[in-house]
N, C-alpha and C positions, 0 to 999 in steps of 0.2 A: 502495499497498498502506502500511495507517495505523499508526501505532509511536505504543508508548507507551514512557519512555524515565519514568527514574527516575534518580535523580544528586544526590548528596551533597555535600553542598555549610559551608559554616561561615554561619549564620547569627547575627551575634552583637549588632547592633540591625537597628533603622529602617533607614538609608540602606543596610547591603550585604539586606536584604532586597528595596530599591528596586533593587539594582542588577543584582541577578537576576531579577528579570521582566526587568526592560526588556534585557536579554541575552539571554533568554532567549525572548520577543515577535519582539527582532529579526531573530534566521535565517528562512532562509527555509521555506514550509512549515510553521510553526507554528499547530496552529488554537484551541491552550488550553493553557494554564501558568498552574502553582495550588505556593502553599508548603505544605509542611507542617513547622510551625514547631517541635513539637516534635522529631521525628524529623530534625530541619535537612536536610531533603530539598525538591527542587523536580519536581514532576513536567509531561514535556512529553508533548501528545500534537498532533500532526498526521502530512500526509504526507509520505513521503519523508526524512523527518527520518538531517541528515549529526549524527550521532551526535557527530564529532569535533569538529569543527567546532564546537559549540556546544560542551562540555567542552571546547576549548580557548578558547575566550573568556570562559568561567563562568572559568576556572582567571586567566585575565589578567586579570579585573575582582576576581573575588575569594577568588584565592591561591590556593583551591585546593577542586577538584571531583575525585569519583570517580562514575565509572559502573557504579551499583547493578544495575541490568537494564535491560531491552533487550524487548520484547515487540509479538507484533500484534496490533492492535483486530481484530475482529470485527464488521462493522457488520450484518447480518440481520435491522434496520428500515428499513433505509434496499431491502434490496431486497427483503423481502416490500412498500414502497410503490413498487414500480415492476412489480413484478406485479400490482398493483390497479388498474392504470390501465384508467380506467372511459371513454369516450365524454360525456364532460357534454352534457347536454338542453342548446338555446335555444331558448328563445321569444323570438318575435315579435310586439309593441308592435304595435297602429295607429298612434302614433303616432309622430310625426318627432323625435329630440331634436336636430335642429341649427337655426342661424342660416339667418333668411332670404335 
């Protein structure tokens, strides 16, 4: 199950932004992590994320983290691609491609 989590953190300087990204990417299942610096938020997308673990690790490194939202992301594009699996045509050339 693919999830999208938005967490409010304190991003005061460049060092805290770097810590936030490193901490978020280090959690198992994370596919993407993005900072929204104007809102002091980090947006994490991944498969079967442990939101409690992610928030706890962010609190340890940044001293403040609050979960704003957790939502499920639908993958309609991937389902359509799987349904359109056409067998590819094989073209045989009369030339041998190996070393004699």
